KOLFI-764253 format. One line per 4 residues: number of its first residue (from 1); their letters; for each residue x, y, z of N, C-alpha, C, O, CB. Coordinates in Angstrom, 1 decimal. Glycine has a CB too. Example, Ala and Ser with C-alpha at 12.3 -4.5 7.8 and 13.67 -1.06 7.14 Angstrom:
1	as	13.2 -5.7 7.8 12.3 -4.5 7.8 13.2 -3.3 7.8 14.2 -3.3 8.5 11.3 -4.5 9.0 | 12.8 -2.2 7.1 13.7 -1.1 7.1 12.9 0.0 7.9 13.4 1.1 8.0 14.1 -0.6 5.7
REM end
This chain:
1	maqt	75.1 105.5 123.1 76.3 106.2 122.7 76.0 107.7 122.7 74.8 108.1 122.4 76.7 105.7 121.3 | 76.9 108.5 123.0 76.8 110.0 122.9 76.7 110.4 121.5 77.4 109.9 120.6 77.9 110.7 123.6 | 75.8 111.4 121.2 75.6 111.9 119.9 76.5 113.1 119.7 76.8 113.9 120.6 74.1 112.3 119.6 | 77.0 113.4 118.4 77.7 114.6 118.2 76.7 115.7 117.9 75.5 115.4 117.8 78.7 114.4 116.9
5	sdrr	77.2 116.9 117.9 76.3 118.0 117.6 76.2 118.3 116.1 75.5 119.2 115.7 76.9 119.3 118.3 | 76.9 117.5 115.3 76.9 117.7 113.9 75.8 116.9 113.2 75.9 115.7 113.1 78.3 117.3 113.2 | 74.7 117.6 112.9 73.5 117.0 112.3 73.8 116.2 111.0 73.1 115.3 110.6 72.4 118.0 112.1 | 74.9 116.7 110.3 75.2 116.1 109.0 75.6 114.6 109.2 75.5 113.8 108.2 76.3 116.8 108.3
9	lskl	76.0 114.2 110.3 76.6 112.9 110.6 75.6 112.0 111.3 76.0 110.9 111.7 77.8 113.0 111.4 | 74.3 112.3 111.4 73.4 111.5 112.1 73.2 110.1 111.5 73.1 109.2 112.3 72.0 112.2 112.2 | 73.1 110.0 110.2 73.0 108.6 109.6 74.2 107.8 109.9 74.1 106.6 110.2 72.8 108.7 108.1 | 75.4 108.4 109.8 76.6 107.7 110.1 76.7 107.2 111.6 77.0 106.1 111.9 77.9 108.5 109.8
13	ekal	76.2 108.1 112.4 76.2 107.8 113.9 75.3 106.6 114.1 75.6 105.6 114.8 75.7 109.0 114.7 | 74.1 106.6 113.5 73.2 105.4 113.6 73.8 104.1 113.1 73.7 103.1 113.7 71.9 105.7 112.9 | 74.4 104.2 112.0 75.1 103.0 111.4 76.2 102.5 112.3 76.3 101.3 112.5 75.6 103.3 110.0 | 77.0 103.4 112.9 78.0 102.9 113.8 77.5 102.3 115.0 78.0 101.4 115.6 79.0 104.1 114.1
17	dlra	76.4 102.9 115.5 75.7 102.4 116.7 75.2 101.0 116.4 75.3 100.1 117.3 74.6 103.3 117.2 | 74.6 100.8 115.3 74.1 99.4 114.9 75.2 98.4 114.8 75.0 97.2 115.1 73.3 99.5 113.6 | 76.3 98.8 114.4 77.5 97.9 114.3 78.3 97.8 115.5 79.2 97.0 115.6 78.4 98.4 113.1 | 77.9 98.5 116.6 78.6 98.5 117.9 80.1 98.6 117.8 80.8 97.9 118.4 78.2 97.2 118.6
21	vrpn	80.5 99.6 117.0 81.9 99.9 116.9 82.5 100.4 118.2 81.8 101.0 118.9 82.2 100.8 115.7 | 83.8 100.3 118.4 84.4 100.7 119.6 84.4 102.3 119.6 84.4 102.9 118.6 85.9 100.2 119.7 | 84.4 102.8 120.8 84.3 104.3 120.9 85.3 105.1 120.2 85.0 106.1 119.6 84.3 104.7 122.4 | 86.6 104.6 120.2 87.7 105.3 119.5 87.5 105.3 118.0 87.7 106.2 117.3 89.0 104.7 119.9
25	tret	87.0 104.1 117.5 86.7 104.0 116.1 85.6 104.9 115.7 85.7 105.6 114.7 86.4 102.5 115.7 | 84.6 104.9 116.5 83.4 105.8 116.2 83.8 107.2 116.1 83.5 108.0 115.2 82.3 105.6 117.3 | 84.6 107.7 117.1 85.1 109.0 117.2 85.9 109.4 116.0 85.8 110.5 115.4 85.9 109.3 118.5 | 86.8 108.5 115.6 87.6 108.7 114.4 86.8 108.8 113.1 87.0 109.7 112.3 88.7 107.6 114.3
29	ylrc	85.9 107.9 112.9 85.1 107.9 111.7 84.3 109.2 111.6 84.2 109.8 110.6 84.1 106.7 111.7 | 83.7 109.6 112.8 82.9 110.8 112.8 83.7 112.1 112.5 83.3 113.0 111.8 82.1 111.0 114.1 | 84.9 112.1 113.1 85.8 113.2 112.9 86.2 113.3 111.4 86.2 114.4 110.8 87.0 113.1 113.8 | 86.6 112.2 110.8 87.0 112.1 109.4 85.9 112.5 108.5 86.1 113.2 107.5 87.6 110.8 109.1
33	agkf	84.7 112.0 108.8 83.5 112.3 107.9 83.2 113.8 108.0 82.9 114.4 107.0 82.3 111.5 108.4 | 83.3 114.4 109.2 83.1 115.8 109.3 84.1 116.6 108.6 83.8 117.6 107.9 83.1 116.2 110.8 | 85.4 116.2 108.7 86.5 116.9 108.0 86.2 116.8 106.5 86.4 117.8 105.7 87.8 116.2 108.3 | 85.8 115.7 106.0 85.5 115.5 104.5 84.3 116.4 104.1 84.5 117.1 103.1 85.1 114.0 104.2
37	ldav	83.2 116.4 104.9 82.1 117.3 104.5 82.4 118.7 104.6 82.0 119.5 103.7 80.9 117.0 105.4 | 83.3 119.1 105.5 83.7 120.5 105.6 84.5 120.9 104.3 84.4 121.9 103.7 84.6 120.7 106.8 | 85.4 119.9 103.9 86.2 120.2 102.7 85.4 120.3 101.4 85.7 121.1 100.6 87.3 119.1 102.6 | 84.4 119.4 101.2 83.7 119.4 100.0 82.6 120.5 100.0 82.2 121.0 98.9 83.0 118.1 99.7
41	gkpa	82.2 120.9 101.2 81.2 122.0 101.3 79.9 121.8 100.7 79.2 122.7 100.2 81.8 123.2 100.6 | 79.4 120.5 100.7 78.1 120.2 100.3 77.5 119.1 101.1 78.2 118.4 101.7 78.1 119.9 98.7 | 76.2 118.9 101.0 75.6 117.8 101.8 76.1 116.4 101.3 76.4 116.3 100.1 74.0 117.9 101.7 | 76.1 115.5 102.2 76.6 114.1 101.8 75.8 113.6 100.6 76.4 112.9 99.8 76.4 113.2 103.0
45	grvt	74.5 113.8 100.5 73.8 113.3 99.4 74.1 113.9 98.0 73.7 113.3 97.0 72.3 113.6 99.6 | 74.9 114.9 98.0 75.3 115.6 96.7 76.8 115.3 96.4 77.3 115.9 95.4 75.0 117.0 96.8 | 77.5 114.6 97.3 78.9 114.3 97.1 79.1 113.4 95.9 78.3 112.4 95.7 79.5 113.7 98.3 | 80.1 113.7 95.0 80.4 112.9 93.9 81.7 112.1 94.1 82.4 112.3 95.0 80.4 113.7 92.6
49	cgdv	81.9 111.1 93.2 83.2 110.4 93.2 84.3 111.4 93.0 85.4 111.2 93.6 83.2 109.4 92.0 | 84.1 112.4 92.2 85.2 113.4 92.0 85.5 114.1 93.2 86.7 114.4 93.5 84.8 114.4 90.9 | 84.5 114.4 94.0 84.7 115.0 95.3 85.6 114.2 96.2 86.6 114.6 96.9 83.4 115.4 96.0 | 85.3 112.9 96.3 86.1 111.9 97.1 87.5 111.9 96.6 88.4 111.9 97.4 85.4 110.5 97.1
53	erfl	87.7 111.7 95.3 89.0 111.6 94.7 89.8 112.8 95.0 91.0 112.7 95.3 88.9 111.3 93.2 | 89.2 114.0 94.8 89.9 115.3 95.1 90.3 115.4 96.5 91.4 115.8 96.9 89.1 116.5 94.7 | 89.4 115.0 97.4 89.7 115.1 98.8 90.9 114.2 99.2 91.8 114.6 99.9 88.5 114.7 99.7 | 90.9 112.9 98.7 91.9 112.0 99.0 93.3 112.5 98.4 94.3 112.4 99.0 91.6 110.6 98.4
57	hdqv	93.2 113.0 97.2 94.4 113.5 96.6 95.0 114.7 97.4 96.2 114.8 97.7 94.1 114.0 95.1 | 94.1 115.6 97.8 94.5 116.7 98.7 95.2 116.2 100.0 96.1 116.8 100.4 93.4 117.6 99.0 | 94.6 115.2 100.6 95.1 114.7 101.8 96.5 114.1 101.6 97.4 114.3 102.5 94.2 113.6 102.4 | 96.7 113.4 100.5 98.1 112.9 100.2 99.0 114.0 100.0 100.1 114.0 100.5 98.0 112.0 98.9
61	qlga	98.6 115.0 99.3 99.5 116.2 99.1 99.8 116.9 100.4 100.9 117.5 100.5 98.8 117.2 98.1 | 98.9 116.9 101.3 99.1 117.5 102.6 100.0 116.7 103.5 100.3 117.1 104.6 97.8 117.9 103.3 | 100.3 115.5 103.1 101.1 114.6 103.9 100.4 113.7 104.9 101.0 113.1 105.8 102.0 115.4 104.7 | 99.1 113.4 104.6 98.3 112.5 105.5 99.0 111.1 105.3 99.5 110.8 104.3 96.8 112.4 105.0
65	rrar	98.9 110.4 106.4 99.5 109.0 106.4 98.8 108.2 105.3 97.6 108.2 105.1 99.3 108.3 107.7 | 99.7 107.6 104.4 99.2 106.8 103.3 98.2 105.7 103.8 97.2 105.5 103.1 100.3 106.2 102.5 | 98.5 105.1 104.9 97.6 104.0 105.3 96.2 104.5 105.6 95.2 103.8 105.3 98.2 103.3 106.6 | 96.1 105.7 106.2 94.8 106.2 106.6 94.0 106.5 105.3 92.9 106.3 105.2 94.9 107.4 107.5
69	vmct	94.7 107.1 104.3 94.1 107.5 103.1 93.6 106.2 102.4 92.5 106.2 101.9 95.0 108.3 102.2 | 94.5 105.2 102.3 94.1 104.0 101.6 93.0 103.3 102.3 92.2 102.6 101.6 95.3 103.0 101.5 | 92.8 103.4 103.6 91.7 102.7 104.3 90.4 103.4 103.9 89.3 102.7 104.1 91.9 102.8 105.8 | 90.4 104.6 103.4 89.2 105.2 103.0 88.7 104.9 101.6 87.5 105.2 101.3 89.3 106.7 103.1
73	lprs	89.5 104.2 100.9 89.1 103.8 99.5 88.2 102.6 99.6 88.3 101.7 100.5 90.3 103.5 98.6 | 87.3 102.5 98.6 86.4 101.3 98.6 87.2 100.0 98.4 88.2 100.0 97.7 85.3 101.4 97.5 | 86.7 98.9 99.0 87.4 97.6 98.8 87.0 97.0 97.5 87.9 96.2 96.9 87.0 96.7 100.0 | 85.9 97.2 97.0 85.5 96.6 95.7 84.4 97.4 95.1 83.5 97.9 95.7 85.1 95.1 95.8
77	ggcc	84.5 97.6 93.8 83.5 98.4 93.1 83.3 99.8 93.6 84.3 100.5 93.8 82.2 97.6 93.1 | 82.1 100.2 93.7 81.8 101.5 94.2 82.0 102.6 93.2 82.3 102.2 92.0 82.6 101.8 95.5 | 81.9 103.8 93.6 82.0 104.9 92.6 83.5 105.1 92.1 83.7 105.6 91.1 81.5 106.2 93.2 | 84.4 104.6 92.9 85.8 104.7 92.5 86.3 103.4 92.0 87.3 102.9 92.5 86.7 105.3 93.7
81	apwg	85.6 102.8 91.1 85.9 101.4 90.6 87.3 101.2 90.2 87.8 100.1 90.5 85.0 101.2 89.5 | 88.0 102.1 89.6 89.4 101.7 89.2 90.3 101.3 90.4 91.0 100.4 90.3 90.1 102.9 88.5 | 90.1 102.0 91.6 90.8 101.7 92.8 90.2 100.4 93.4 90.9 99.5 93.8 90.8 102.8 93.8 | 88.9 100.4 93.5 88.2 99.3 94.2 88.5 98.0 93.5 88.7 97.0 94.1 86.7 99.6 94.2
85	aam	88.5 98.0 92.2 88.7 96.8 91.4 90.1 96.2 91.6 90.3 95.0 91.6 88.5 97.0 89.9 | 91.1 97.1 91.9 92.5 96.7 92.1 92.7 96.2 93.5 93.8 95.5 93.7 93.4 97.8 91.8 | 91.8 96.4 94.4 92.1 96.0 95.8 91.5 94.7 96.1 91.6 94.2 97.2 91.5 97.0 96.7
REM end
């Protein structure tokens, strides 16, 4: 698989390669992850649940498709447990 030039996403790239996701899915995940990291302005290892919640809220306010935003929420547990537990 081709690598992106964004070093921040190298672990995600490796995980996607191991899972053999389709090229369009891979491209979408990497683009969205880059957009998120740009928005929070900090390394992935320092991102908090509050950062994720604020980003998702901002995306909804900007008119992002609800389905895309909902797909980014955890399915169970995780740092955003109130949402994850309900799904």
